[in-house]
Backbone as CSV, one residue per row, in Angstrom:
resi,resn,N_x,N_y,N_z,CA_x,CA_y,CA_z,C_x,C_y,C_z
1,UNK,9.585,-30.597,59.123,9.458,-31.658,58.025,10.029,-32.479,57.041
2,UNK,9.748,-33.714,56.865,10.357,-34.501,55.745,9.737,-34.853,54.985
3,UNK,9.692,-33.519,54.017,9.283,-33.889,52.670,10.632,-33.849,51.124
4,UNK,10.370,-33.975,50.545,11.200,-33.741,48.941,11.838,-32.319,49.245
5,UNK,13.208,-32.338,49.406,14.059,-31.680,49.460,13.954,-30.531,48.487
6,UNK,13.729,-29.148,48.162,14.380,-29.006,46.615,15.661,-29.201,46.164
7,UNK,14.984,-29.542,44.683,16.561,-29.454,43.957,17.953,-28.373,43.674
8,UNK,19.110,-28.862,44.522,19.524,-27.630,43.992,20.022,-27.373,42.908
9,UNK,20.140,-26.241,41.900,20.352,-25.505,40.622,22.051,-26.232,40.552
10,UNK,21.983,-26.740,39.288,23.564,-27.157,38.965,24.300,-25.842,37.900
11,UNK,25.257,-25.346,38.308,26.070,-24.529,37.808,25.658,-23.258,37.931
12,UNK,25.995,-22.146,37.537,25.655,-21.104,38.039,24.248,-20.483,37.801
13,UNK,23.479,-21.190,36.512,22.281,-21.019,35.877,21.586,-22.232,36.161
14,UNK,20.443,-21.936,37.047,19.773,-23.157,37.120,18.696,-23.282,36.012
15,UNK,17.940,-24.738,36.355,16.983,-25.303,35.064,16.470,-24.493,34.424
16,UNK,15.899,-23.412,35.226,15.035,-22.970,34.910,15.412,-21.511,33.926
17,UNK,16.722,-21.006,34.435,17.546,-20.090,33.235,17.974,-20.925,32.023
18,UNK,18.167,-22.460,32.366,18.595,-22.493,31.389,18.084,-22.855,30.118
19,UNK,16.382,-23.311,30.859,15.040,-23.045,29.828,14.612,-21.877,29.511
20,UNK,15.173,-20.766,30.198,14.690,-19.713,29.862,15.287,-19.421,28.312
21,UNK,17.153,-19.351,28.926,18.104,-19.402,27.176,17.368,-20.090,26.360
22,UNK,17.571,-21.303,26.337,16.488,-22.053,25.275,15.129,-21.275,24.666
23,UNK,14.720,-20.903,25.344,13.542,-20.628,24.490,13.699,-19.207,24.124
24,UNK,14.671,-18.718,24.716,14.781,-17.167,24.123,15.590,-17.598,22.567
25,UNK,16.448,-18.244,22.425,17.320,-19.025,21.496,16.530,-19.276,20.840
26,UNK,15.670,-20.235,20.712,14.359,-20.626,19.838,13.627,-19.364,19.399
27,UNK,13.006,-18.618,20.241,11.997,-17.376,19.663,12.776,-16.268,18.624
28,UNK,14.451,-16.182,19.128,15.131,-15.216,18.010,15.307,-16.034,17.342
29,UNK,15.620,-17.044,16.919,15.545,-18.197,15.671,14.386,-18.041,14.702
30,UNK,13.254,-18.260,15.654,12.150,-17.720,14.506,11.984,-16.386,14.131
31,UNK,12.109,-15.390,15.070,12.089,-14.226,14.558,13.124,-13.731,13.312
32,UNK,14.336,-14.422,13.754,15.388,-14.542,12.471,14.520,-14.740,11.188
33,UNK,14.285,-16.150,11.160,13.360,-17.132,10.081,12.378,-16.113,9.712
34,UNK,11.451,-15.632,10.392,10.205,-14.780,9.994,10.961,-13.652,8.910
35,UNK,12.031,-13.061,9.326,12.332,-11.614,9.305,13.122,-12.081,7.732
36,UNK,13.857,-13.074,7.347,14.092,-13.772,5.901,12.817,-14.698,5.039
37,UNK,11.951,-14.559,5.766,11.056,-15.678,4.802,10.243,-14.250,4.485
38,UNK,10.497,-13.047,4.156,9.179,-12.285,3.864,8.645,-12.783,2.406
39,UNK,7.550,-11.987,1.988,6.850,-12.796,0.669,7.671,-11.634,-0.480
40,UNK,7.555,-12.875,-1.233,8.529,-12.024,-2.112,7.623,-11.588,-3.496
41,UNK,7.378,-10.616,-3.905,6.338,-10.299,-5.215,6.475,-11.127,-6.280
42,UNK,7.254,-11.374,-6.588,7.514,-12.388,-7.801,6.754,-13.469,-7.536
43,UNK,5.876,-14.137,-6.383,5.193,-14.865,-6.519,4.156,-14.885,-5.684
44,UNK,4.054,-13.692,-4.932,2.512,-13.022,-4.466,1.678,-12.236,-5.068
45,UNK,2.221,-11.542,-6.327,1.487,-10.642,-6.821,0.799,-10.923,-8.649
46,UNK,0.031,-10.963,-8.635,-0.227,-11.299,-10.075,-1.180,-10.050,-11.144
47,UNK,-0.475,-9.770,-12.566,-1.162,-9.105,-13.031,-2.490,-8.841,-12.689
48,UNK,-3.026,-7.632,-12.809,-5.011,-7.772,-12.635,-5.075,-7.505,-11.381
49,UNK,-4.289,-8.188,-9.996,-4.833,-7.543,-9.034,-5.072,-5.975,-8.485
50,UNK,-5.311,-5.935,-7.396,-5.543,-4.283,-7.417,-4.883,-4.087,-5.979
51,UNK,-4.325,-2.685,-5.914,-3.526,-2.332,-5.313,-3.654,-2.566,-3.581
52,UNK,-4.686,-2.840,-3.200,-5.209,-3.464,-1.768,-4.631,-4.642,-1.921
53,UNK,-5.021,-5.701,-2.898,-4.701,-6.726,-2.533,-2.742,-6.862,-2.680
54,UNK,-2.052,-6.057,-3.109,-0.898,-6.064,-3.577,-0.203,-6.057,-1.950
55,UNK,-0.876,-4.347,-1.431,-0.384,-4.074,0.331,-0.915,-4.931,1.480
56,UNK,-1.858,-5.616,1.381,-2.689,-6.832,2.331,-1.463,-7.795,2.189
57,UNK,-0.610,-8.119,0.782,0.454,-9.603,0.840,1.300,-8.824,0.888
58,UNK,1.603,-7.815,0.280,3.489,-7.309,1.183,3.897,-6.699,2.190
59,UNK,2.647,-5.416,2.342,2.666,-4.165,3.303,2.680,-3.127,2.398
60,UNK,2.800,-2.192,3.349,3.065,-0.807,2.342,4.684,-1.154,1.955
61,UNK,4.637,-0.197,0.885,6.011,0.033,0.192,6.809,0.631,0.574
62,UNK,7.826,0.511,0.564,9.372,1.567,1.014,8.894,2.592,-0.171
63,UNK,8.568,2.974,-1.038,8.816,3.669,-2.081,7.420,3.630,-3.189
64,UNK,6.492,4.787,-3.152,5.867,4.747,-4.727,6.097,6.098,-5.473
65,UNK,6.409,5.767,-6.914,6.759,6.284,-7.818,5.596,6.717,-8.432
66,UNK,5.743,8.010,-9.433,4.772,8.697,-10.404,5.045,8.143,-11.530
67,UNK,4.205,7.266,-12.184,4.716,7.154,-14.015,3.688,7.901,-15.113
68,UNK,3.660,7.696,-16.133,2.950,8.470,-17.117,1.562,7.945,-16.941
69,UNK,0.896,9.183,-17.070,-0.573,8.977,-17.625,-1.549,8.052,-16.182
70,UNK,-1.154,8.847,-15.243,-1.775,7.864,-13.595,-1.231,6.910,-13.195
71,UNK,-0.387,6.398,-14.288,-0.170,5.257,-13.640,1.178,5.355,-12.461
72,UNK,1.133,4.321,-11.540,2.063,4.101,-10.506,2.969,3.058,-10.365
73,UNK,4.185,3.075,-9.571,4.634,2.155,-9.315,5.222,2.282,-7.567
74,UNK,5.099,1.133,-6.957,5.699,0.439,-5.604,6.927,-0.351,-5.589
75,UNK,7.372,0.401,-4.406,9.029,-0.266,-4.523,8.967,-1.194,-3.229
76,UNK,9.074,-2.484,-3.334,9.666,-3.524,-2.097,11.047,-4.073,-2.064
77,UNK,11.785,-2.881,-1.173,13.348,-4.035,-1.235,12.994,-4.968,-0.390
78,UNK,13.938,-6.091,-1.246,13.773,-7.247,0.024,15.381,-7.854,0.254
79,UNK,15.773,-9.360,0.234,17.155,-9.084,0.805,17.978,-8.247,2.143
80,UNK,18.618,-9.246,2.358,19.678,-8.556,3.353,20.451,-7.513,2.189
81,UNK,20.250,-6.296,2.979,20.863,-5.104,2.698,20.365,-4.902,1.289
82,UNK,19.014,-5.008,1.090,18.053,-4.486,-0.386,19.053,-5.082,-1.174
83,UNK,19.350,-6.529,-1.644,20.009,-7.169,-2.687,19.232,-7.696,-4.179
84,UNK,17.896,-7.391,-3.244,16.924,-7.210,-4.688,15.766,-6.030,-4.408
85,UNK,15.138,-5.672,-5.417,14.027,-4.294,-5.071,13.441,-5.140,-5.803
86,UNK,11.726,-5.079,-5.588,10.697,-5.410,-6.903,9.952,-3.936,-7.055
87,UNK,9.390,-3.773,-8.151,8.840,-2.747,-8.557,7.726,-3.291,-9.085
88,UNK,6.553,-2.903,-8.183,5.203,-3.572,-8.314,4.603,-2.313,-9.541
89,UNK,4.194,-2.374,-10.958,3.332,-1.208,-11.448,1.798,-1.350,-11.276
90,UNK,1.103,-0.010,-11.462,-0.351,0.244,-11.155,-0.385,0.734,-12.419
91,UNK,-1.800,0.338,-12.581,-2.108,1.259,-14.245,-3.249,2.176,-13.119
92,UNK,-3.958,3.547,-13.852,-4.506,4.432,-13.489,-5.725,3.987,-12.548
93,UNK,-6.089,2.606,-12.950,-6.990,1.965,-11.895,-7.152,1.586,-10.707
94,UNK,-5.468,1.364,-10.660,-4.815,0.715,-9.695,-5.094,-0.584,-9.528
95,UNK,-4.522,-1.382,-10.734,-4.492,-2.645,-11.170,-2.855,-3.145,-11.305
96,UNK,-2.456,-4.130,-10.876,-0.936,-4.697,-11.277,-1.055,-4.813,-13.150
97,UNK,0.017,-4.261,-13.278,0.398,-4.002,-14.558,1.554,-4.851,-14.950
98,UNK,2.869,-5.038,-13.843,3.741,-5.273,-14.180,4.598,-5.692,-12.734
99,UNK,5.290,-6.548,-12.584,6.305,-7.011,-11.443,7.403,-6.881,-11.992
100,UNK,8.299,-6.514,-11.271,10.015,-6.775,-11.926,10.736,-6.359,-10.636
101,UNK,12.175,-7.398,-10.785,13.020,-7.034,-9.798,13.931,-6.368,-10.546
102,UNK,14.361,-5.088,-10.253,15.302,-3.811,-10.455,16.510,-3.546,-10.532
103,UNK,17.043,-4.402,-9.548,18.164,-4.274,-9.675,19.011,-5.357,-10.295
104,UNK,19.427,-4.932,-11.612,19.883,-5.836,-12.434,20.723,-4.708,-13.172
105,UNK,22.035,-5.485,-13.900,22.925,-4.616,-14.835,22.763,-4.008,-15.842
106,UNK,21.143,-4.629,-16.473,20.833,-3.927,-17.749,20.475,-2.637,-16.654
107,UNK,19.409,-3.003,-15.884,18.917,-1.421,-15.414,20.049,-0.266,-15.039
108,UNK,20.557,-0.707,-14.146,22.137,-0.026,-13.878,22.571,0.756,-14.939
109,UNK,23.087,0.012,-16.212,23.483,0.915,-17.428,22.316,1.562,-17.955
110,UNK,21.237,1.655,-18.110,20.524,2.777,-17.993,20.099,4.360,-17.279
111,UNK,21.421,4.257,-16.677,21.222,5.536,-15.596,22.138,6.399,-16.551
112,UNK,22.053,7.861,-16.466,22.938,8.703,-18.009,23.403,9.785,-16.523
113,UNK,24.212,10.277,-17.180,24.713,11.873,-16.500,23.509,12.672,-16.340
114,UNK,23.071,13.679,-15.444,22.353,14.252,-15.433,21.004,14.137,-15.206
115,UNK,20.501,12.605,-15.024,19.432,12.018,-14.876,18.596,12.800,-13.433
116,UNK,17.439,12.749,-13.475,17.001,13.391,-12.569,16.915,12.591,-11.014
117,UNK,17.273,12.563,-10.117,17.105,11.758,-8.962,15.954,11.156,-8.767
118,UNK,14.735,11.700,-9.190,13.803,11.044,-9.046,13.543,9.834,-9.999
119,UNK,13.906,10.316,-11.225,14.065,9.065,-11.996,14.735,7.499,-12.051
120,UNK,15.663,8.003,-10.856,17.113,7.472,-10.533,16.183,6.377,-9.737
121,UNK,15.159,6.809,-8.737,14.943,6.319,-7.365,13.344,5.376,-8.539
122,UNK,12.965,6.117,-9.458,11.904,5.027,-9.876,12.224,4.418,-10.436
123,UNK,13.695,4.184,-10.874,14.325,3.021,-11.670,14.336,1.592,-11.080
124,UNK,15.120,2.397,-9.642,16.361,1.175,-9.036,15.800,1.341,-7.693
125,UNK,15.068,2.388,-7.254,14.479,2.287,-5.619,15.864,2.803,-5.084
126,UNK,15.526,2.909,-3.790,16.278,3.555,-2.822,17.526,2.779,-2.842
127,UNK,18.673,3.544,-2.297,20.053,2.315,-2.469,20.068,1.845,-1.110
128,UNK,21.326,0.739,-1.018,21.077,-0.096,0.546,22.376,1.294,1.275
129,UNK,22.900,1.766,0.407,23.749,2.606,1.235,24.022,3.729,0.797
130,UNK,24.043,4.916,1.365,24.593,6.220,1.310,25.497,7.019,1.847
131,UNK,26.528,7.477,0.895,27.895,8.005,1.637,28.279,9.506,1.121
132,UNK,28.294,10.409,1.827,28.591,11.778,1.467,29.990,12.024,1.093
133,UNK,30.416,12.772,-0.199,30.836,13.195,-0.498,31.106,15.093,-0.380
134,UNK,32.368,15.231,-0.884,32.714,16.922,-1.212,31.739,17.184,-2.000
135,UNK,31.591,18.457,-1.863,30.882,19.021,-2.605,29.500,18.954,-3.126
136,UNK,28.924,18.524,-1.758,27.556,18.432,-1.835,27.131,17.441,-2.388
137,UNK,28.413,15.891,-2.509,27.425,14.969,-3.595,27.332,13.728,-2.571
138,UNK,26.659,12.364,-2.896,26.203,11.761,-2.276,26.556,10.350,-3.373
139,UNK,27.413,9.467,-2.764,27.147,8.395,-3.350,26.719,7.041,-2.975
140,UNK,25.442,6.772,-3.955,24.323,5.672,-3.497,24.867,3.992,-4.050
141,UNK,24.785,3.090,-3.063,25.386,2.009,-3.270,24.183,1.015,-3.837
142,UNK,24.348,0.491,-4.168,23.172,-1.285,-4.081,23.847,-2.701,-4.112
143,UNK,23.588,-3.066,-3.706,23.856,-4.720,-3.831,22.499,-5.100,-4.458
144,UNK,22.847,-6.019,-5.511,22.229,-7.044,-6.313,22.677,-8.369,-6.591
145,UNK,21.850,-8.900,-6.803,22.027,-10.234,-7.189,23.313,-11.110,-7.913
146,UNK,24.551,-10.877,-7.901,25.547,-11.084,-8.864,26.521,-12.296,-8.213
147,UNK,26.995,-13.074,-8.810,27.981,-14.139,-8.261,29.490,-13.399,-8.558
148,UNK,29.452,-11.866,-8.303,31.088,-11.353,-8.638,30.878,-10.489,-7.515
149,UNK,29.632,-10.672,-6.698,30.049,-10.073,-5.125,29.951,-8.624,-5.351
150,UNK,29.324,-7.878,-5.741,29.539,-6.368,-6.668,28.448,-5.657,-6.078
151,UNK,28.781,-4.319,-6.086,27.791,-2.871,-5.738,27.954,-2.081,-6.973
152,UNK,26.339,-1.762,-7.831,26.768,-0.731,-8.153,26.319,0.410,-7.484
153,UNK,27.335,1.623,-8.116,27.659,3.111,-7.349,27.456,4.002,-8.443
154,UNK,26.885,4.774,-7.829,26.262,5.791,-8.743,26.024,7.348,-7.551
155,UNK,27.272,8.621,-8.488,27.090,9.689,-7.288,26.095,10.230,-8.006
156,UNK,25.583,11.027,-6.994,24.246,12.453,-6.916,24.434,13.351,-6.525
157,UNK,23.954,14.539,-6.975,23.607,15.949,-6.244,21.936,15.918,-6.337
158,UNK,21.874,17.203,-5.701,20.282,17.681,-5.545,19.629,17.620,-7.444
159,UNK,20.971,18.206,-7.626,20.479,18.296,-9.637,20.145,17.012,-10.063
160,UNK,20.833,15.944,-9.761,20.809,14.573,-10.345,22.280,13.739,-10.240
161,UNK,22.031,12.877,-10.956,23.245,11.946,-11.678,24.321,12.340,-11.996
162,UNK,25.842,12.107,-11.683,26.851,13.254,-12.163,28.153,11.882,-12.337
163,UNK,28.965,12.394,-12.924,29.629,11.447,-13.218,29.921,10.329,-14.222
164,UNK,29.346,10.281,-15.026,29.514,8.786,-16.069,28.546,8.191,-15.636
165,UNK,27.433,8.081,-14.858,26.393,7.341,-14.489,26.654,6.285,-13.223
166,UNK,26.873,4.942,-13.705,27.071,3.882,-13.092,28.241,3.059,-12.579
167,UNK,29.012,2.647,-12.000,30.463,1.838,-11.564,29.944,0.904,-10.604
168,UNK,31.264,0.358,-10.934,30.638,-0.981,-9.950,31.808,-1.310,-8.989
169,UNK,31.949,-1.848,-8.004,33.461,-2.108,-7.502,32.840,-3.546,-6.570
170,UNK,33.985,-4.232,-5.976,33.372,-4.893,-4.726,32.924,-4.748,-4.084
171,UNK,31.771,-5.793,-3.261,30.968,-5.156,-1.849,32.141,-5.654,-0.580
172,UNK,32.102,-4.408,-0.017,33.312,-4.463,1.103,32.790,-5.851,2.240
173,UNK,31.013,-6.307,2.139,30.199,-7.081,2.999,31.042,-8.525,2.587
174,UNK,31.660,-8.943,1.336,31.785,-9.822,0.649,33.584,-9.993,1.122
175,UNK,33.745,-9.430,1.658,35.806,-9.308,1.684,35.926,-9.794,3.118
176,UNK,35.545,-11.449,3.122,36.054,-11.849,3.782,36.764,-12.517,4.302
177,UNK,37.803,-12.718,5.208,38.679,-13.635,5.207,39.142,-14.550,6.375
178,UNK,38.999,-15.819,5.714,39.673,-16.550,6.384,40.788,-17.038,6.699
179,UNK,41.082,-18.342,8.006,42.732,-18.731,8.576,43.519,-18.508,7.367
180,UNK,43.440,-18.630,6.020,44.671,-18.678,5.249,44.737,-17.014,4.519
181,UNK,44.283,-16.383,4.987,44.235,-14.666,4.327,43.416,-14.397,3.191
182,UNK,43.095,-15.542,2.425,42.324,-15.367,1.218,41.037,-15.133,1.195
183,UNK,40.718,-14.466,0.632,39.302,-13.152,0.287,38.130,-14.828,0.287
184,UNK,37.291,-14.680,0.649,36.086,-15.853,0.580,34.729,-14.718,0.404
185,UNK,33.980,-15.552,-0.816,32.855,-14.861,-0.797,31.604,-15.728,-0.204
């Protein structure tokens, strides 16, 4: 039979394989972009909205914290390695009273010796990194928006904050070396 002959694939991967890889690359980029394009509480949540409206827009919070007089706080960490954490405060009737990005130096300086862990979590939210230490201690670290590329670090035990509240150190993720050996942020 003399009909058109099938085209031979060029290279190790045929046309279908290359097209498949392109499709996967495009899909991967879309997924990555979608992960970075999370809804930001500051633009999506307004005072007076209900908790149901908040969770419809932002999803379930990473944490729920009890406040005084029946109020509560919803925790929404955002960004790579949690560089921002938004707290949405609700009154006793479940309506938004405040929306705040809490990973700030002003909030870190509110941390005191002996502060209970529950109070620390209510103030700052969960840490981006936890490391075990000796004597049943942990160092909790938060990345936060700063041009200095720092971590805020706090040592805790089951009883609460220890050793002087907060300390700051260079964020290891920012210690990138290029060809000339100089650190770059």
